[in-house]
C-alpha atoms as an extended CHARMM CRD file, in Angstrom:
* protein
*
       183  EXT
         1         1  UNK       CA            129.7340000000       72.3250000000       58.9960000000  PROA      1               0.0000000000
         2         2  UNK       CA            129.6930000000       71.2400000000       62.6310000000  PROA      2               0.0000000000
         3         3  UNK       CA            126.3790000000       71.2660000000       64.5120000000  PROA      3               0.0000000000
         4         4  UNK       CA            126.5800000000       71.9940000000       68.1810000000  PROA      4               0.0000000000
         5         5  UNK       CA            123.8320000000       72.3400000000       70.7440000000  PROA      5               0.0000000000
         6         6  UNK       CA            123.6240000000       72.7710000000       74.4750000000  PROA      6               0.0000000000
         7         7  UNK       CA            121.4000000000       70.4020000000       76.5270000000  PROA      7               0.0000000000
         8         8  UNK       CA            121.1090000000       70.6360000000       80.3030000000  PROA      8               0.0000000000
         9         9  UNK       CA            124.2960000000       72.7120000000       80.4170000000  PROA      9               0.0000000000
        10        10  UNK       CA            126.2940000000       70.2080000000       78.2810000000  PROA      10              0.0000000000
        11        11  UNK       CA            127.6870000000       71.2700000000       74.9340000000  PROA      11              0.0000000000
        12        12  UNK       CA            127.1190000000       68.5450000000       72.2930000000  PROA      12              0.0000000000
        13        13  UNK       CA            128.2980000000       68.0820000000       68.7390000000  PROA      13              0.0000000000
        14        14  UNK       CA            126.7570000000       65.9320000000       66.0140000000  PROA      14              0.0000000000
        15        15  UNK       CA            129.1200000000       63.3520000000       64.6220000000  PROA      15              0.0000000000
        16        16  UNK       CA            126.9800000000       60.5610000000       63.0810000000  PROA      16              0.0000000000
        17        17  UNK       CA            123.5470000000       59.3740000000       62.0360000000  PROA      17              0.0000000000
        18        18  UNK       CA            121.8180000000       56.1250000000       62.7730000000  PROA      18              0.0000000000
        19        19  UNK       CA            120.4840000000       54.6370000000       59.5110000000  PROA      19              0.0000000000
        20        20  UNK       CA            118.8420000000       51.2270000000       60.0610000000  PROA      20              0.0000000000
        21        21  UNK       CA            118.4890000000       48.3760000000       62.4930000000  PROA      21              0.0000000000
        22        22  UNK       CA            120.7680000000       45.3150000000       62.1030000000  PROA      22              0.0000000000
        23        23  UNK       CA            120.5570000000       41.7660000000       63.4270000000  PROA      23              0.0000000000
        24        24  UNK       CA            118.0230000000       40.3240000000       65.7480000000  PROA      24              0.0000000000
        25        25  UNK       CA            119.4790000000       41.6310000000       68.9960000000  PROA      25              0.0000000000
        26        26  UNK       CA            118.9140000000       45.3500000000       68.4840000000  PROA      26              0.0000000000
        27        27  UNK       CA            122.0380000000       46.7030000000       66.7740000000  PROA      27              0.0000000000
        28        28  UNK       CA            121.9060000000       49.9440000000       64.7490000000  PROA      28              0.0000000000
        29        29  UNK       CA            123.9470000000       50.7340000000       61.5760000000  PROA      29              0.0000000000
        30        30  UNK       CA            125.4770000000       54.1910000000       62.0200000000  PROA      30              0.0000000000
        31        31  UNK       CA            127.0310000000       56.4040000000       59.3690000000  PROA      31              0.0000000000
        32        32  UNK       CA            129.8280000000       58.8350000000       60.3180000000  PROA      32              0.0000000000
        33        33  UNK       CA            129.3140000000       62.4540000000       59.1890000000  PROA      33              0.0000000000
        34        34  UNK       CA            133.0600000000       63.1400000000       58.5060000000  PROA      34              0.0000000000
        35        35  UNK       CA            135.2560000000       60.6420000000       60.4100000000  PROA      35              0.0000000000
        36        36  UNK       CA            135.7960000000       57.1880000000       58.9070000000  PROA      36              0.0000000000
        37        37  UNK       CA            134.2450000000       54.3480000000       60.7450000000  PROA      37              0.0000000000
        38        38  UNK       CA            137.3760000000       53.4830000000       62.7540000000  PROA      38              0.0000000000
        39        39  UNK       CA            137.7740000000       57.1090000000       63.8990000000  PROA      39              0.0000000000
        40        40  UNK       CA            134.1070000000       57.2510000000       64.8430000000  PROA      40              0.0000000000
        41        41  UNK       CA            134.5450000000       54.0970000000       66.8570000000  PROA      41              0.0000000000
        42        42  UNK       CA            137.4700000000       55.7140000000       68.7430000000  PROA      42              0.0000000000
        43        43  UNK       CA            135.4870000000       58.8200000000       69.5490000000  PROA      43              0.0000000000
        44        44  UNK       CA            132.4150000000       56.9090000000       70.7210000000  PROA      44              0.0000000000
        45        45  UNK       CA            134.5350000000       54.6540000000       72.9300000000  PROA      45              0.0000000000
        46        46  UNK       CA            135.8080000000       57.7400000000       74.7960000000  PROA      46              0.0000000000
        47        47  UNK       CA            132.2250000000       58.6710000000       75.7840000000  PROA      47              0.0000000000
        48        48  UNK       CA            130.4380000000       55.3020000000       75.7130000000  PROA      48              0.0000000000
        49        49  UNK       CA            128.4030000000       56.0720000000       78.8000000000  PROA      49              0.0000000000
        50        50  UNK       CA            127.1750000000       59.4790000000       77.5510000000  PROA      50              0.0000000000
        51        51  UNK       CA            125.9280000000       59.4530000000       73.9780000000  PROA      51              0.0000000000
        52        52  UNK       CA            122.8680000000       61.4090000000       72.8320000000  PROA      52              0.0000000000
        53        53  UNK       CA            120.4050000000       60.4170000000       70.1240000000  PROA      53              0.0000000000
        54        54  UNK       CA            118.2290000000       63.2040000000       68.7390000000  PROA      54              0.0000000000
        55        55  UNK       CA            115.4110000000       63.2000000000       66.1270000000  PROA      55              0.0000000000
        56        56  UNK       CA            114.5860000000       66.6670000000       64.8310000000  PROA      56              0.0000000000
        57        57  UNK       CA            113.5650000000       68.9780000000       67.7120000000  PROA      57              0.0000000000
        58        58  UNK       CA            112.7870000000       66.2100000000       70.1670000000  PROA      58              0.0000000000
        59        59  UNK       CA            114.6220000000       66.2250000000       73.5570000000  PROA      59              0.0000000000
        60        60  UNK       CA            117.8130000000       64.0730000000       73.3510000000  PROA      60              0.0000000000
        61        61  UNK       CA            117.7590000000       60.5060000000       74.4820000000  PROA      61              0.0000000000
        62        62  UNK       CA            120.8840000000       59.6780000000       76.5700000000  PROA      62              0.0000000000
        63        63  UNK       CA            122.1750000000       56.1500000000       75.7520000000  PROA      63              0.0000000000
        64        64  UNK       CA            125.2240000000       54.0500000000       76.7900000000  PROA      64              0.0000000000
        65        65  UNK       CA            127.0660000000       52.0460000000       74.2210000000  PROA      65              0.0000000000
        66        66  UNK       CA            127.4930000000       48.3040000000       74.9870000000  PROA      66              0.0000000000
        67        67  UNK       CA            129.5230000000       47.4460000000       71.8530000000  PROA      67              0.0000000000
        68        68  UNK       CA            130.5860000000       48.6890000000       68.4840000000  PROA      68              0.0000000000
        69        69  UNK       CA            132.0560000000       47.1960000000       65.3550000000  PROA      69              0.0000000000
        70        70  UNK       CA            133.4750000000       49.2330000000       62.4590000000  PROA      70              0.0000000000
        71        71  UNK       CA            132.9680000000       48.0320000000       58.9030000000  PROA      71              0.0000000000
        72        72  UNK       CA            134.0950000000       49.7460000000       55.6600000000  PROA      72              0.0000000000
        73        73  UNK       CA            131.7320000000       52.7380000000       55.7300000000  PROA      73              0.0000000000
        74        74  UNK       CA            129.5190000000       52.1680000000       58.7650000000  PROA      74              0.0000000000
        75        75  UNK       CA            129.7810000000       51.4630000000       62.4400000000  PROA      75              0.0000000000
        76        76  UNK       CA            127.5050000000       48.7870000000       63.9970000000  PROA      76              0.0000000000
        77        77  UNK       CA            126.3960000000       49.9340000000       67.4470000000  PROA      77              0.0000000000
        78        78  UNK       CA            124.6360000000       48.1670000000       70.2850000000  PROA      78              0.0000000000
        79        79  UNK       CA            123.2380000000       50.1410000000       73.2200000000  PROA      79              0.0000000000
        80        80  UNK       CA            122.7170000000       48.9370000000       76.8280000000  PROA      80              0.0000000000
        81        81  UNK       CA            119.0260000000       47.9880000000       77.3220000000  PROA      81              0.0000000000
        82        82  UNK       CA            118.4540000000       47.4970000000       73.5870000000  PROA      82              0.0000000000
        83        83  UNK       CA            117.6280000000       43.8600000000       73.0580000000  PROA      83              0.0000000000
        84        84  UNK       CA            115.3780000000       43.4500000000       70.0640000000  PROA      84              0.0000000000
        85        85  UNK       CA            115.2640000000       44.5110000000       66.3740000000  PROA      85              0.0000000000
        86        86  UNK       CA            111.9830000000       46.2580000000       67.2050000000  PROA      86              0.0000000000
        87        87  UNK       CA            113.8390000000       48.3950000000       69.8830000000  PROA      87              0.0000000000
        88        88  UNK       CA            116.4750000000       49.1720000000       67.2410000000  PROA      88              0.0000000000
        89        89  UNK       CA            113.9180000000       50.2250000000       64.6940000000  PROA      89              0.0000000000
        90        90  UNK       CA            112.8980000000       53.0710000000       66.9610000000  PROA      90              0.0000000000
        91        91  UNK       CA            116.4680000000       54.3390000000       66.8120000000  PROA      91              0.0000000000
        92        92  UNK       CA            116.6940000000       54.6220000000       63.0170000000  PROA      92              0.0000000000
        93        93  UNK       CA            117.4780000000       57.9480000000       61.4280000000  PROA      93              0.0000000000
        94        94  UNK       CA            118.5870000000       59.7480000000       64.5200000000  PROA      94              0.0000000000
        95        95  UNK       CA            121.4790000000       62.1520000000       64.9050000000  PROA      95              0.0000000000
        96        96  UNK       CA            124.2680000000       60.9650000000       67.1880000000  PROA      96              0.0000000000
        97        97  UNK       CA            125.7910000000       63.5910000000       69.4380000000  PROA      97              0.0000000000
        98        98  UNK       CA            128.7220000000       63.4210000000       71.8700000000  PROA      98              0.0000000000
        99        99  UNK       CA            130.1320000000       65.7690000000       74.4800000000  PROA      99              0.0000000000
       100       100  UNK       CA            131.9740000000       68.5760000000       72.6450000000  PROA      100             0.0000000000
       101       101  UNK       CA            134.8920000000       68.5690000000       75.1140000000  PROA      101             0.0000000000
       102       102  UNK       CA            135.4740000000       64.7860000000       74.4560000000  PROA      102             0.0000000000
       103       103  UNK       CA            135.2640000000       65.4430000000       70.6520000000  PROA      103             0.0000000000
       104       104  UNK       CA            137.7670000000       68.3470000000       71.0250000000  PROA      104             0.0000000000
       105       105  UNK       CA            140.2010000000       66.2960000000       73.1120000000  PROA      105             0.0000000000
       106       106  UNK       CA            140.1300000000       63.4690000000       70.5790000000  PROA      106             0.0000000000
       107       107  UNK       CA            140.9500000000       65.9910000000       67.7510000000  PROA      107             0.0000000000
       108       108  UNK       CA            143.8650000000       67.3800000000       69.7960000000  PROA      108             0.0000000000
       109       109  UNK       CA            145.1880000000       64.0560000000       71.0020000000  PROA      109             0.0000000000
       110       110  UNK       CA            145.1710000000       62.4510000000       67.5440000000  PROA      110             0.0000000000
       111       111  UNK       CA            146.1790000000       65.5310000000       65.5550000000  PROA      111             0.0000000000
       112       112  UNK       CA            143.0890000000       64.8800000000       63.4000000000  PROA      112             0.0000000000
       113       113  UNK       CA            142.8080000000       67.0460000000       60.3580000000  PROA      113             0.0000000000
       114       114  UNK       CA            139.2730000000       67.8410000000       61.3630000000  PROA      114             0.0000000000
       115       115  UNK       CA            140.7340000000       69.9140000000       64.2050000000  PROA      115             0.0000000000
       116       116  UNK       CA            141.7100000000       72.5250000000       61.5130000000  PROA      116             0.0000000000
       117       117  UNK       CA            138.0540000000       73.4140000000       60.6630000000  PROA      117             0.0000000000
       118       118  UNK       CA            137.6380000000       77.0860000000       61.4670000000  PROA      118             0.0000000000
       119       119  UNK       CA            141.3690000000       77.8950000000       60.9800000000  PROA      119             0.0000000000
       120       120  UNK       CA            142.1920000000       80.8070000000       58.6500000000  PROA      120             0.0000000000
       121       121  UNK       CA            144.4640000000       80.0140000000       55.7050000000  PROA      121             0.0000000000
       122       122  UNK       CA            147.0090000000       82.5370000000       54.4960000000  PROA      122             0.0000000000
       123       123  UNK       CA            149.3880000000       81.9450000000       51.5760000000  PROA      123             0.0000000000
       124       124  UNK       CA            152.7960000000       83.6390000000       51.5670000000  PROA      124             0.0000000000
       125       125  UNK       CA            152.1840000000       85.0340000000       48.0720000000  PROA      125             0.0000000000
       126       126  UNK       CA            148.3950000000       85.1030000000       47.7050000000  PROA      126             0.0000000000
       127       127  UNK       CA            147.5780000000       86.4650000000       51.0980000000  PROA      127             0.0000000000
       128       128  UNK       CA            144.4490000000       85.4740000000       53.0230000000  PROA      128             0.0000000000
       129       129  UNK       CA            142.5570000000       82.7100000000       51.1710000000  PROA      129             0.0000000000
       130       130  UNK       CA            139.7020000000       82.1220000000       53.7280000000  PROA      130             0.0000000000
       131       131  UNK       CA            138.7390000000       79.7950000000       56.4360000000  PROA      131             0.0000000000
       132       132  UNK       CA            138.6920000000       75.9980000000       56.5140000000  PROA      132             0.0000000000
       133       133  UNK       CA            135.0040000000       75.1230000000       56.2080000000  PROA      133             0.0000000000
       134       134  UNK       CA            135.4950000000       71.3830000000       55.8540000000  PROA      134             0.0000000000
       135       135  UNK       CA            137.7390000000       68.5530000000       54.9880000000  PROA      135             0.0000000000
       136       136  UNK       CA            137.5440000000       66.2560000000       51.9480000000  PROA      136             0.0000000000
       137       137  UNK       CA            139.2830000000       62.8870000000       52.2190000000  PROA      137             0.0000000000
       138       138  UNK       CA            139.2990000000       60.8320000000       49.1250000000  PROA      138             0.0000000000
       139       139  UNK       CA            142.5220000000       60.1960000000       47.1850000000  PROA      139             0.0000000000
       140       140  UNK       CA            144.1730000000       62.8070000000       49.3290000000  PROA      140             0.0000000000
       141       141  UNK       CA            143.1920000000       65.1500000000       52.1110000000  PROA      141             0.0000000000
       142       142  UNK       CA            141.9220000000       68.5220000000       50.9090000000  PROA      142             0.0000000000
       143       143  UNK       CA            141.1380000000       71.6180000000       52.9540000000  PROA      143             0.0000000000
       144       144  UNK       CA            137.7470000000       73.0710000000       51.7780000000  PROA      144             0.0000000000
       145       145  UNK       CA            138.3160000000       76.8010000000       51.9870000000  PROA      145             0.0000000000
       146       146  UNK       CA            135.4520000000       79.3970000000       52.1310000000  PROA      146             0.0000000000
       147       147  UNK       CA            136.6440000000       82.8560000000       51.0490000000  PROA      147             0.0000000000
       148       148  UNK       CA            133.9250000000       84.5080000000       53.1120000000  PROA      148             0.0000000000
       149       149  UNK       CA            132.5120000000       86.4060000000       50.1620000000  PROA      149             0.0000000000
       150       150  UNK       CA            130.0780000000       83.8340000000       48.8530000000  PROA      150             0.0000000000
       151       151  UNK       CA            132.4760000000       82.7710000000       46.1480000000  PROA      151             0.0000000000
       152       152  UNK       CA            133.2340000000       79.2560000000       45.0360000000  PROA      152             0.0000000000
       153       153  UNK       CA            134.9450000000       77.0860000000       47.6590000000  PROA      153             0.0000000000
       154       154  UNK       CA            138.6640000000       76.4980000000       47.0590000000  PROA      154             0.0000000000
       155       155  UNK       CA            140.3610000000       73.1500000000       47.6210000000  PROA      155             0.0000000000
       156       156  UNK       CA            143.9290000000       73.1880000000       49.0290000000  PROA      156             0.0000000000
       157       157  UNK       CA            145.8420000000       69.9020000000       49.2900000000  PROA      157             0.0000000000
       158       158  UNK       CA            146.8070000000       69.3430000000       52.9070000000  PROA      158             0.0000000000
       159       159  UNK       CA            150.3730000000       68.1480000000       52.2050000000  PROA      159             0.0000000000
       160       160  UNK       CA            153.7030000000       69.1200000000       53.7160000000  PROA      160             0.0000000000
       161       161  UNK       CA            154.9250000000       70.5470000000       50.4060000000  PROA      161             0.0000000000
       162       162  UNK       CA            152.2320000000       73.2890000000       50.5920000000  PROA      162             0.0000000000
       163       163  UNK       CA            151.7040000000       73.7340000000       54.4000000000  PROA      163             0.0000000000
       164       164  UNK       CA            154.5210000000       75.7480000000       55.8260000000  PROA      164             0.0000000000
       165       165  UNK       CA            153.3250000000       76.3210000000       59.3120000000  PROA      165             0.0000000000
       166       166  UNK       CA            150.2830000000       75.7600000000       61.6190000000  PROA      166             0.0000000000
       167       167  UNK       CA            149.8100000000       78.3600000000       64.3650000000  PROA      167             0.0000000000
       168       168  UNK       CA            147.4420000000       76.5950000000       66.8070000000  PROA      168             0.0000000000
       169       169  UNK       CA            147.2120000000       79.5640000000       69.1790000000  PROA      169             0.0000000000
       170       170  UNK       CA            145.9910000000       81.9390000000       66.4150000000  PROA      170             0.0000000000
       171       171  UNK       CA            144.2120000000       79.2670000000       64.3950000000  PROA      171             0.0000000000
       172       172  UNK       CA            146.1820000000       80.0260000000       61.2690000000  PROA      172             0.0000000000
       173       173  UNK       CA            147.5800000000       77.7700000000       58.5610000000  PROA      173             0.0000000000
       174       174  UNK       CA            150.3480000000       79.3660000000       56.4200000000  PROA      174             0.0000000000
       175       175  UNK       CA            150.8700000000       77.9350000000       52.9650000000  PROA      175             0.0000000000
       176       176  UNK       CA            153.0490000000       78.2570000000       49.8500000000  PROA      176             0.0000000000
       177       177  UNK       CA            150.7600000000       77.2240000000       47.0780000000  PROA      177             0.0000000000
       178       178  UNK       CA            151.8180000000       76.6560000000       43.4440000000  PROA      178             0.0000000000
       179       179  UNK       CA            151.0850000000       79.4660000000       41.0170000000  PROA      179             0.0000000000
       180       180  UNK       CA            147.8070000000       79.0770000000       39.2500000000  PROA      180             0.0000000000
       181       181  UNK       CA            146.3080000000       76.6150000000       41.7820000000  PROA      181             0.0000000000
       182       182  UNK       CA            142.8590000000       78.2670000000       41.7510000000  PROA      182             0.0000000000
       183       183  UNK       CA            142.5920000000       78.9500000000       38.0150000000  PROA      183             0.0000000000
């Protein structure tokens, strides 16, 4: 689930985690929380001058990105003023936050499936199924639905055969799911 905080009047959202230093010039390996590495690279490039690194309850450290390079599962980041591996080691295992308005604009502009988190899902036959609590992207994209009653999460394939309509104003996804999908 998304993690948002407000720092100095700016709303931030957590989108990645630094994992380890790389190279001799102070790069940091960064793991996306839900985007793939290329999508994370796109988001970070939109706010390269205003990224925040946070460890636990410490006050956020504002950093500026000097370069990034996506690989299969990670993003290699270099920050302005970071010049040695020793500097980079201090940035390991930190949460990466960006401005929430930049994140939201990216979701809207790219029609990212992550923009549907929080939408209600209603099937034409089954009625209200619950809210989109997350997205699973492996062989296909699945909406992870929380029924709000503490029950088992339901997975709904996010495919045009099942999704009839998306009402952005009311944050509602209408579906026609096959009989027996949740059995």
